[in-house]
C-alpha positions in Angstrom: 69.4 -30.5 -50.5 71.3 -27.8 -50.0 69.1 -25.9 -52.5 65.5 -26.9 -51.2 66.5 -25.7 -48.1 67.7 -22.4 -48.9 64.5 -21.8 -51.6 62.2 -22.8 -48.3 63.4 -20.4 -46.5 63.6 -17.4 -48.4 59.8 -18.4 -48.8 58.5 -18.1 -45.2 60.3 -14.9 -45.2 58.6 -13.7 -48.6 55.5 -14.9 -46.9 55.7 -13.0 -43.4 56.8 -9.8 -45.1 53.8 -9.9 -47.8 51.3 -10.8 -44.8 52.7 -8.4 -42.9 51.6 -5.8 -45.7 47.9 -7.4 -45.8 47.7 -6.7 -41.8 49.2 -2.9 -42.2 47.0 -2.0 -45.2 43.9 -4.0 -44.1 41.1 -1.4 -44.9 38.8 -2.6 -42.1 42.0 -2.1 -39.5 41.1 1.5 -40.0 37.7 1.7 -39.7 36.5 2.8 -35.8 32.5 1.6 -36.0 34.3 -2.6 -36.2 34.8 -2.0 -32.5 30.8 -1.9 -31.9 29.9 -4.7 -34.9 32.7 -7.3 -33.9 32.7 -9.7 -31.4 35.6 -11.2 -29.3 36.0 -15.1 -30.4 38.8 -16.2 -28.8 39.2 -18.5 -25.8 40.7 -15.9 -23.9 38.4 -13.3 -24.6 35.6 -15.1 -23.1 36.6 -14.5 -20.0 37.2 -10.9 -20.3 33.8 -10.5 -21.3 30.9 -10.8 -18.9 28.3 -10.1 -21.4 28.8 -11.8 -24.7 27.9 -9.0 -26.7 28.7 -5.1 -26.6 25.6 -2.4 -27.9 26.0 -1.7 -31.2 26.2 1.6 -31.9 23.5 1.5 -34.4 20.9 0.6 -31.5 21.7 3.8 -29.4 19.4 5.5 -31.8 17.9 8.1 -29.2 15.9 10.6 -31.4 13.7 7.9 -32.7 13.4 6.7 -28.9 12.7 10.5 -27.9 10.8 11.7 -30.8 8.5 8.5 -30.1 8.3 8.9 -26.3 7.8 13.0 -26.2 3.8 13.3 -27.5 3.3 10.6 -24.3 4.2 12.4 -21.7 2.8 15.1 -20.2 2.9 18.0 -17.8 1.4 17.6 -13.9 0.0 20.7 -12.0 -1.9 19.8 -8.7 -3.6 22.5 -7.3 -3.2 22.1 -3.0 -5.1 24.1 -0.1 -3.3 23.4 3.2 -5.1 23.9 6.4 -2.5 25.3 9.3 -2.5 26.7 12.5 -1.3 30.9 12.6 -1.0 33.1 15.3 -1.2 36.9 14.9 1.4 39.6 16.6 -0.7 40.3 19.3 -2.0 36.8 19.9 -0.2 36.5 22.8 -2.1 37.7 26.0 -0.8 39.7 29.4 -3.6 36.6 30.8 -1.9 33.8 30.1 0.6 33.8 33.3 -2.7 33.2 34.7 -3.6 30.7 32.3 -0.7 28.9 33.2 -1.0 29.0 37.1 -4.4 27.9 37.1 -4.7 25.7 34.3 -1.5 25.1 33.0 -1.4 25.9 29.9 -2.6 29.1 28.2 -5.9 29.5 25.9 -5.8 28.4 22.6 -5.8 31.3 20.1 -4.7 29.1 17.2 -6.6 30.1 14.2 -6.8 28.0 11.3 -5.3 28.9 7.9 -6.0 28.1 3.9 -2.2 28.2 1.7 -2.4 27.2 -1.8 0.0 25.7 -3.0 0.9 23.9 -6.3 3.8 21.5 -6.7 4.8 20.1 -10.9 5.9 17.1 -12.3 5.7 14.7 -15.0 3.2 11.8 -15.9 3.1 9.8 -19.2 -0.5 8.5 -20.9 -0.2 4.5 -20.6 -2.9 3.8 -22.6 -5.4 5.7 -25.3 -8.5 6.4 -23.4 -6.7 9.0 -20.9 -4.8 6.8 -18.0 -1.9 8.6 -16.5 1.0 7.5 -14.5 2.5 9.5 -12.1 4.2 10.2 -8.8 1.8 10.5 -5.3 4.1 13.4 -4.1 2.6 15.1 -7.0 -0.7 14.9 -6.7 -1.5 13.7 -2.9 -4.1 16.2 -1.3 -4.7 17.5 -4.5 -8.2 19.3 -5.1 -7.2 19.9 -8.7 -4.9 18.8 -11.6 -4.1 19.4 -14.9 -2.7 18.4 -18.0 -0.7 19.4 -20.8 0.7 17.5 -23.4 3.5 18.0 -26.3 0.7 19.7 -28.4 -0.4 22.2 -26.0 -3.8 20.1 -25.1 -5.1 21.0 -21.8 -7.3 18.3 -19.5 -8.7 18.1 -15.8 -7.7 15.0 -14.6 -9.6 12.9 -12.0 -7.4 11.1 -9.1 -8.5 7.4 -9.6 -6.1 6.1 -6.9 -2.4 6.8 -5.6 -0.3 4.6 -3.2 2.2 6.3 -1.2 4.1 3.5 0.1 5.7 3.2 -3.7 4.9 6.7 -4.6 2.8 6.2 -7.5 -0.5 7.7 -8.9 -3.2 6.8 -11.1 -4.9 10.2 -13.5 -7.6 9.9 -16.0 -8.6 12.5 -18.3 -11.4 12.1 -21.0 -9.7 11.5 -24.7 -9.1 9.0 -27.6 -6.7 7.6 -29.4 -4.4 9.4 -27.1 -0.6 8.9 -27.8 0.6 6.0 -25.1 4.0 4.0 -23.8 3.7 0.6 -23.2 5.2 -0.4 -19.7 8.4 -2.9 -20.3 9.7 -5.7 -18.5 12.2 -4.4 -15.8 13.2 -7.4 -14.1 15.1 -8.3 -17.7 17.1 -4.7 -17.2 20.5 -4.9 -17.0 22.9 -2.7 -15.2 25.2 -0.5 -17.7 22.3 -0.6 -20.3 21.8 2.6 -21.6 17.9 4.6 -20.6 16.1 8.1 -21.6 14.8 9.6 -19.0 12.1 12.3 -20.0 9.9 15.0 -18.1 9.9 18.3 -17.2 12.7 19.4 -15.4 13.0 22.5 -13.6 10.0 23.6 -15.4 11.9 23.0 -18.8 8.9 20.9 -20.6 10.0 17.8 -23.1 13.4 17.5 -21.5 15.2 14.5 -22.9 18.3 13.1 -20.9 20.5 10.0 -21.4 22.6 7.8 -18.9 23.1 4.7 -18.0 21.5 2.2 -15.6 24.1 2.0 -12.4 22.6 0.1 -10.5 19.4 -2.1 -9.6 17.2 -3.2 -6.5 18.4 -0.2 -4.4 17.1 0.4 -0.9 16.9 3.6 0.3 15.8 2.4 4.8 13.1 4.6 6.2 12.8 8.1 6.7 10.7 10.9 5.8 9.5 11.2 2.2 10.9 8.0 1.5 8.3 5.4 0.0 8.1 2.2 2.4 8.1 -0.7 -0.8 12.0 0.3 -2.5 13.2 -1.5 -5.1 14.6 1.1 -6.9 16.5 1.4 -10.6 19.5 3.8 -10.1 20.4 6.0 -13.5 22.8 8.7 -13.7 20.9 10.0 -16.5 19.9 13.6 -15.7 16.9 13.8 -13.0 16.1 17.6 -11.7 12.8 18.2 -9.7 10.3 18.2 -11.9 10.9 14.6 -13.8 9.0 13.4 -10.9 6.7 11.0 -12.5 8.1 11.1 -16.2 9.2 7.5 -17.9 12.5 5.6 -17.7 12.8 4.3 -20.9 15.1 1.6 -22.5 16.3 1.6 -26.2 13.1 -0.5 -26.9 11.4 2.6 -26.6 9.6 0.7 -23.6 9.4 2.5 -20.3 11.2 0.3 -17.8 10.6 2.9 -14.6 8.9 6.0 -13.3 11.3 8.6 -12.1 11.0 9.5 -8.4 13.3 10.9 -6.8 17.2 11.7 -6.6 20.0 12.2 -4.1 21.5 15.2 -3.5 23.8 17.1 -1.5 22.7 20.3 -3.0 19.1 19.6 -4.3 20.6 19.1 -7.8 21.8 16.4 -10.2 24.7 14.5 -9.5 23.9 11.8 -11.0 22.1 9.9 -8.7 18.1 9.2 -10.3 16.0 6.8 -8.6 12.7 5.3 -10.4 10.0 2.6 -10.4 10.3 -0.4 -11.9 7.7 -1.8 -13.6 7.9 -4.9 -12.0 6.4 -3.2 -9.1 4.8 -0.3 -10.7 2.4 -2.6 -12.8 0.7 -4.7 -9.9 -0.1 -1.2 -8.1 -1.6 0.2 -11.6 -3.5 -2.5 -12.1 -5.4 -2.7 -8.4 -5.4 1.5 -8.5 -7.9 1.2 -12.0 -10.0 -1.2 -10.4 -10.2 -1.0 -7.1 -8.7 3.4 -6.2 -6.1 1.5 -3.6 -3.9 -0.9 -3.1 -5.0 -3.9 -0.9 -1.5 -5.5 0.5 -1.3 -9.1 2.3 0.2 -8.4 7.0 1.3 -10.3 9.0 1.5 -7.6 12.1 5.6 -8.0 12.5 7.9 -5.7 12.2 11.0 -7.9 10.7 15.4 -6.9 10.5 17.6 -7.7 7.9 20.1 -10.4 9.8 23.7 -9.3 9.8 26.9 -11.2 11.2 26.6 -10.9 14.6 22.9 -12.2 14.5 23.9 -15.3 13.1 26.2 -16.2 15.8 24.3 -15.5 18.2 21.3 -17.1 17.5 23.5 -19.8 16.0 21.6 -20.0 11.6 23.3 -21.3 9.1 23.1 -18.4 6.6 22.6 -14.6 6.9 18.8 -15.8 4.4 15.5 -14.9 6.0 14.0 -12.1 8.0 14.4 -11.6 11.8 11.6 -10.6 13.5 12.2 -7.8 16.6 8.0 -7.6 17.4 5.2 -8.4 17.0 1.5 -6.5 17.1 -1.1 -7.2 19.2 -4.3 -8.6 17.8 -2.6 -9.8 14.5 -2.2 -12.8 13.1 1.8 -12.8 13.7 0.1 -12.7 17.4 -2.7 -15.1 17.2 -0.6 -17.5 15.5 2.3 -17.5 17.8 5.3 -16.2 16.4 8.0 -14.5 18.2 10.8 -11.7 18.8 14.2 -13.4 17.9 12.3 -15.9 15.7 13.5 -16.1 12.0 11.2 -16.2 9.1 12.8 -18.8 5.9 10.4 -19.5 3.9 6.8 -18.6 3.0 4.9 -21.6 1.4 8.0 -23.3 1.0 9.4 -20.7 -1.5 12.4 -19.3 0.1 12.3 -16.1 1.9 16.1 -14.4 0.8 16.2 -10.7 3.0 14.4 -8.4 4.9 13.0 -7.3 1.3 12.0 -10.3 0.0 9.0 -11.3 3.1 7.8 -7.7 2.6 6.8 -7.9 -1.4 5.7 -11.2 -0.8 3.5 -10.7 1.9 2.1 -8.0 0.4 1.5 -9.7 -2.6 -1.1 -12.4 -0.9 -4.9 -11.3 -1.2 -6.0 -10.8 2.6 -7.6 -13.8 4.4 -5.9 -16.5 2.6 -3.8 -18.9 4.9 -0.3 -19.0 4.3 2.3 -22.0 5.6 6.0 -19.7 7.6 9.0 -21.8 8.1 10.4 -20.1 11.1 14.0 -21.1 12.8 13.7 -20.3 16.9 15.9 -21.5 19.2 18.0 -23.3 16.3 15.5 -25.4 15.2 12.5 -25.5 11.8 9.0 -24.6 13.2 5.9 -24.4 9.7 3.3 -22.0 11.3 0.0 -21.2 9.7 -1.9 -17.9 9.6 -4.1 -15.6 8.0 -3.2 -13.0 6.5 -4.5 -9.9 6.7 -5.5 -6.5 5.2 -2.9 -3.7 5.3 -4.2 0.2 6.0 -7.8 -1.4 5.4 -9.9 1.8 4.2 -10.3 3.1 7.3 -14.0 4.0 8.6 -16.0 6.8 7.7 -15.6 9.6 10.0 -18.6 10.8 11.2 -20.1 13.7 11.9 -21.9 14.5 14.7 -25.6 15.1 14.7 -26.0 17.3 11.6 -29.2 18.8 12.9 -27.1 20.0 16.2 -23.7 20.5 14.3 -21.1 21.2 17.0 -18.6 21.6 14.5 -16.6 18.6 14.7 -15.6 15.1 12.7 -14.9 12.2 14.7 -13.8 8.5 14.2 -13.6 5.5 16.9 -10.4 5.1 18.1 -8.8 1.2 17.8 -6.3 -0.6 18.9 -4.6 -0.2 15.9 -5.3 3.3 15.1 -3.8 4.1 18.2 -0.6 2.0 17.8 -0.4 4.1 14.2 0.0 7.7 15.8 2.0 6.2 18.7 -1.5 7.3 21.0 -1.7 5.7 24.4 -5.2 6.5 24.7 -7.0 3.2 22.7 -10.2 4.0 23.2 -12.6 6.7 22.4 -13.4 9.0 19.9 -10.7 10.7 18.8 -11.2 14.2 16.6 -10.4 14.4 12.7 -11.7 17.4 12.2 -12.4 21.1 13.3 -14.2 23.3 11.9 -13.1 26.9 12.3 -15.8 29.6 14.3 -18.0 26.6 15.2 -18.5 25.9 19.2 -15.8 23.2 19.3 -13.2 25.0 17.9 -14.3 28.4 20.3 -13.5 26.1 23.1 -10.1 25.0 22.2 -10.9 21.4 20.7 -8.3 20.7 18.2 -7.9 17.4 15.7 -6.4 14.4 17.3 -7.7 15.2 20.8 -9.9 12.3 22.2 -13.2 12.7 23.5 -13.0 9.6 26.2 -16.1 10.7 28.4 -19.8 12.9 27.3 -22.0 14.2 30.7 -19.3 11.7 32.9 -20.1 8.5 30.7 -17.2 6.9 28.7 -18.6 6.7 25.0 -16.3 3.8 22.2 -18.9 4.4 19.8 -19.8 7.5 17.6 -23.4 6.1 18.4 -23.3 7.4 22.3 -21.8 11.1 21.5 -24.6 11.6 19.2 -27.6 10.2 21.3 -26.3 12.4 24.2 -25.8 15.3 22.1 -29.6 14.6 20.9 -31.0 14.7 24.0 -29.4 17.5 25.1 -31.8 20.8 24.2 -29.9 23.7 22.2 -28.3 26.2 23.8 -27.8 23.5 27.0 -24.4 22.4 27.4 -22.4 19.2 27.7 -19.3 17.8 29.1 -16.6 16.1 27.5 -13.6 14.7 29.4 -10.8 15.0 26.6 -7.3 13.2 26.0 -4.6 15.4 24.4 -1.7 13.7 23.2 1.5 15.4 22.2 5.4 15.1 22.5 5.1 11.9 24.9 3.1 13.6 27.5 -0.5 12.6 28.0 -3.0 15.5 29.3 -6.8 15.3 31.0 -9.1 18.0 30.2 -12.5 18.6 30.8 -14.8 21.0 28.4 -18.1 21.7 27.9 -20.5 22.7 24.9 -23.2 25.1 24.1 -25.1 22.9 21.7 -26.0 25.5 18.8 -29.4 26.9 18.4 
């Protein structure tokens, strides 16, 4: 019995020594590539890893993806002509004192001058027949858009449509069998995934940078130059001026975002780049291709994010939903009886998570469609039905007054909606949208955004009213206009007389 125990003990220790030697000299132990290839399988590891797998190194084939993407990426150069007011060195007159004394302001001597400028960015083909996606801020107000491909092929592009609210634009060049990139599913994107940005930063053609997805659904709030509809992908792939409009590509080689802007205290890359997700871009691109513009639903209410204080003061059960802060007059919201302090919690039975959620869902509704809103008012749920209107419908075509007796202005009929959009108090009349340089109107000091409310002491509401008065006035004879000018919160009225050109 004693001998058996000794043999068993010696066998146990010998087994431990052999197992240790095998572990120490195992070739897999010293292979660094195994970290990416093997997956933790123990119960403990399942609690340590949020994702079931680690992205394998062989999947990070930047070279193949860059080579495949580069031919479809193009340089976009937009030429603009801007008209600005300019004053010469000798424009200030000693008679300005008397003009201010008698008339309240000096005579206008502003001259309109044309300035040429250009903007450069990036775009990429999305189809073999020449459709190109880029940013709106690159081609906005452009009179000419030039495209240069990786091979050096040059094209002049047509602007199919633009959408400032998402900062997207669709261009078209003539061509066939062009290299293009497919739009992927950005909704499946995960924070931490590798992505590539391709573009022309700082004029350096076809530059590829790599990084990861830093965040999803990034919101920047309002501000100058920031699009209204925001659902940005944030990435630390280097993005600089000139990258705008280029593709953000995942490791499958699919475009999952359109690079749009950066956040930087210095103006250069600091690792916070923002891209428009394809989940938002696809619908916009489709409408631009079919209609040349984007049609969105509109309720006519301003909404806010619900805070803890709102929840407490309005006796809400949660912070989900959107708080109505104001209701615009003569809109679907007003007609349906929506009020300030109402909280929208459902649209057609679908829960509303937050302010951004209701904006996107309403925008996706076809104008003219009836929807049901579930709201909370004074602590009680209530259903409201209303017919969705169109946000930013195509403006009425501005009409040139009397082509045969042109006094040099282009006008548009004022509406309460236009007045609200531009912050004007005057809601009726004819707003001047253009003043031709050296025309009779220009000589008499009329300016863009002046509002004509009377002609020959008669109120005008329609363009026909002004045109009729001009037609009934002989060449060389004067007409008298009552003009409202709203600037910097002040409203002033002027009487202006114009002679009909001979």
